[in-house]
Structure formats: C-alpha cells, structure tokens
N, C-alpha and C positions, 0 to 999 in steps of 0.2 A: 608644803604649799599645794593648794588644789590645782588640778588640771582640767582642761575641757577639750573634748574630742569633736571631730567633724566626721559625720557618718555619710555625707555625700561629697562628691568631688567639688561641688560648688553650692553654696547657700547664699541667698540674698534676701534681705528684708529691709523695709522702711518702717521705722518705729517712731512714735511720739509719746513721750512720757512726761507727766507732771513732775515726777521726782525720779530722775535716772541715777540710781545707785547700783553700780555694777562692781562687785568686789574684785580686787586685783587677782587675776588668775594667769597661769601660763597656758596659752592656747596652742595646741600642736598643729597650727595651720597659719597660712597668711591671711591677713585681714586688711582691707581698704575701708576706711571710715570717712564719710563726708558729713560734716555738720551742716544741716539744711536750715535749722533755726535754733536759737538758744545760745546759752553760754554756761560754762562750768569749769571743772578741773578734770584733766586726764592724768592718771597715774601710770607712769611707764618706768619699769625697772626701779621702783622705789623713789622715783623723782616725780614731783607735782608740776604740771604745766597747765596754764589756762587754755580753754578753747572757746571759739566764737563762731558765729555764722560764716560759712564759706571755707572753714579750715578743712584740710584733707590730710589724713595720716595713713601711713602704711606700717603695719606691725608684722613681725616675722614669727616663725614658730618658736623662737627662743625668747621672745619678749614676754614680760609679765605686765599685763595692762588692766586698767579699770577706769571707771568714770564716776564723777559726782556732779550732778547738774545744779546750777544756781538759779537758772530760769528754765521754763518749759523747753525741752530740747527735742527736736526732730532730727533724725539722722538716718543715713543709709549705710548699711554694713554689707560688704561683699567678702565672703569667706571662701577660700579655695585652697586646695592642696596642690602640691607640686605635680601630682598625678594629672590634675585637670589640664595643666598647660603642656603636658607631654603626650597626650592621647591623640589618636588619629594621624600620627606622623610616623615616618620610617625610623628605624633604629638609630641611624646616624644623627638625624635631627633631634630625636628624643634625647640622646646622650648630651648633645650640644645644649638643648634647652635646660636639662637638669643641671648641667655645669654652670650655665648662666644664672639660674635661680640660686644656686649655692653661693655664687659670688655676690649677688644682690642681697642675699640673706645676711652675709657677713657685713656688707657695707651698711645696710639699714640697722642691723643690730648695734653696730658701733655708733651710728648716728643717734639712735634712740637713747643711748646711754648718756649723751652729752648735750644734745640740742633740742630746743622746744619747737621751733618753726621749721617746716620742711619746704613749703612752696613759696619761693621768693618772687617768681615772675607772674604778674597778673594774667597775662594772656595764656600762660600754661595752666593756671588754675581754672580759667574758663574752658579751656580745651578738655581738661580732665572732667569737669562738670558735665560737658556735653557727652563725653564718652560714657560716663556713669549713667546718664539719662538713657543712652542707647542700650546699655547693658540691662537696665530695668525693663525696657520694652521687649528686648529679646527674651529675657527670663520669663516674663509674664505671658507673652504670646506663644512661646514654644513653637515657632514656625520652623520650616525646613532649614537645616544648617544653623540653628540658633546657637548650639554649643560652639561650633567653629567660629562663629562671629564673636561670641563672648570671649573666646580665647584670644582672638586678635585684639579686641578692645582692651582687655586686661594687660596684654603684653605692651600695648601702646602706653597705657597708664603707667606701668612700671618703668618704661623707658623715660617718660617725661618726669616722673618723680626722681629718677636717678640723676638727671642732669641738674636738678634743683638743690641737690645736696652740696653745700659750700664746703670745700676742703678746709679742715681746721688744722693748721700747721702744728699746733701744740699737741695734737693727738694722732699718733700713728695708728693706722688700722691694724689691729692684731688678728691674726688668723686663729679663729676659735674652733676647736674640734666640735663637730656636730654631736649633740647628746645621743647616747646610745638609744634612749627610748624613741627619739625622733627617727632614727634609722630603722628601728623595729617596726614602727607604725608605717613607714614608707614601704618597707619590705612586705608587710601584710597586704597593703593596698595594691602593690604591683603584682602580687601573686595570689590574689583572691580567687582566681580561676584555676589554681593548681593546689588542690587540697593536700596532696602529698608533701608539698613544700611547707605547709603550715602546721604540720605535726610537730609536737614538742621536740622530738629527736632532731629534726632538721633545723628548727629555730635555735635550739641550744648549740648545735654545731656551727651554725652561721654566725652567731654572736658570741661564741666562746663562753657560754654560761652552762652550768650544770643543769641537767634535766629537772632536778628537784627545785632549782632556784628560778627557772624561767618564769613560771606563773607567779611566784611570789614577787619577783622584781617588777613584772608588768603591773600587778595590782598596786604595788607600793607607789609606783610613779604615775599611774593613771586613775587609781581607785576602782578599776574594773577587772573582772575575771577575764583572762586571756581568751579562752575558748568562747565565752559569751560575746566578747567584743568581735571576734572573727565572724561568728554566726550572725550577729546583728548587722555588722557592716555588709556582709554578703546579702542579707535580706534587703538592705537599702539599695544595693546594686540591682537586685531583682526588681524592686519597686520602680527605680528610675527607668529601667528598660521597658518595664510593663506599661508605664504611663506615657513615656516620652519617646518611644521608638516604635517601629513597625514590626519588631521581632515577635515571633510566636513564642508560646511558652516552651515549646520544644527547642527552639533556637537559643532562648535564654538559658535553658538547662544545659545545653551543649557548651555554650560560651563560658559559663561560670563553673563548669566542672562538677555538676550534679550527676549522680549515677544515671538517672533518667528523669522524664517529666513527672512521674508520680512521686519521686524522691523530692523534687523541688516543691511540688504542691503540698506534700505533707509538712515540710519544714516551714513553708510560707504560712500555712493555716495555723501552725503552732504559734507563730509570732503575731499574726494579724486576725486570727479567729475566723477567717473566711478563705475560700480558695482564691488563687490568683485571678481567675476569670471573673469571679464575683466581685473581688476588690476593684478590678478595672471597671466593671459595669457601674458599680456604685459611685466611683470617683467621677465618671463622665456624666452620670445622671445628676449628681449634685452640682456639677459645673454647669449643666444645661439649665438647672433650676434657678441659678443666680440671676 
C-alpha cells in the first residue's frame, strides 16, 4: 500500500476540486479535514462513509484514508506531525504532550475503524470551525508567535474532537503497538539536528535492524531512499527557518548541525538551484509582487 510523507512540521491548504479523487493512502502524520462545501465519500481503513458540508474529521498516522467527491468539494486540510505540537516547550511538557498524542492516536484509530460521524455537538462543531479559521489566518499571515498560536488552536481542536467520541460498549479500545516505520520517522524528525544519530549504524542499533536492511525496510514502507529522505527533510527545515524566522544562515547552520555556513549553502543550492540568500530574496520579491 502506498504511503505519503510530511516534509514540514505543519502543512495547511484550502482546496476546491470539481472531481476530488484521492486514492486511499497511509499518511504518516495527523490530519484534520473540514468539508467547507460539497458531498462525497471518504474511505477510512477500507470502510466507506459519506461526507457533507460542515463535517470535520481527524485522521491519525495509522489510518488509511481517501476521498471521492460526488459534488464540487471545497475543503481545508491541516496536516501536522507530533513534533509540531511538542516544540518550543521544556522536556517535561514535551514528553507529556507526546504521551497525550499517543493516547489520542490510539483512541481515534479505534474510532475510525468503527464509526462514521465524529462531531455530535453543534456548538462544538462551530467552535472547531472558528478555530480552523484562526489557524488559516495565522498560517497565511505568519505574524510573530504564529506557530505557538497554531499549536494552541490545534490542541484545542483535538480536545474538542476527543470529547465528541461516543464510547461504544461493544468495542473495547485495543492498545495497538505503533508501527516501526512511524517510530523511525519520528526519530528522524526529532534528531534532524544531530547528523551522527542519523547514520545507518545508529539507526540500525536504535531499531534493532541490520545495517544492510535499514535502507531496504525504509524504502519498502515509504517508497523513498532513507538518506534522500533525511536530506530533503533537513532542507525543508532550512527553508522554514529561512522564510519564517529571523535566524541568520549561520544560526540555521548551527541549529541543524551543518559543518558550517558554506556546507549549508552547498547543500541548499544542490536542492533548490540557488543560494539560501537568493532563495529568500526571490520569495519575498514574489510575495511583494502579488
């Protein structure tokens, strides 16, 4: 079964399609979807459920999901990794947040296997819609503290979604071990600033895989080369800091574990075709021209 990756800690887009046909894939990240207009069918873990305007869903990294529109559909998708909700806080709170997310992941995965409707309370649905509208504003404006605000909004949405899951007495929630590939992806994201921990030797020891099998396993489960994935994800981290922070290239280099500023610039030009400073200039020039 095909998989899909997330190369940023959070991605948001609002889309309108005449014919929304999204094949069922396992996405290795959380996703909140709000149906703004339209109707159709959503496929979740091989089950088909209808969707309509106003519906809101949460998918976990373990869910296989897809969509088929029956009428023109406009939707908002907020995709985020567990890393996004655990940044900028101390180690104690970070561990607490990650544990909370794991519990939610188990709860929602179970729910998505058996139930079609998630939001039962009308006022809760409106509250979530307002929070999503605020997230869109924060994401688009990129004002000071926008990431922290989005973290808080998403946390509120997850809490509201959680209280709308009606316990089903016929189905006991089963503790499901997190897939190895999910743990590997989380490990890479958490240690993207520590190149020595992302060497094949260390990854193989961490996950008890032979050095010869690590790359093969990763490609089999994600369709991507392990080292290329690490490099590309790291470049996306550079891009985010370059465009949406006040960090200098030297500071970004130090934070993400590059040998020096010239090492970062060489790697960046390899992927983007221009230097980091040129890339930043062109981005803000195009933004000003809009």
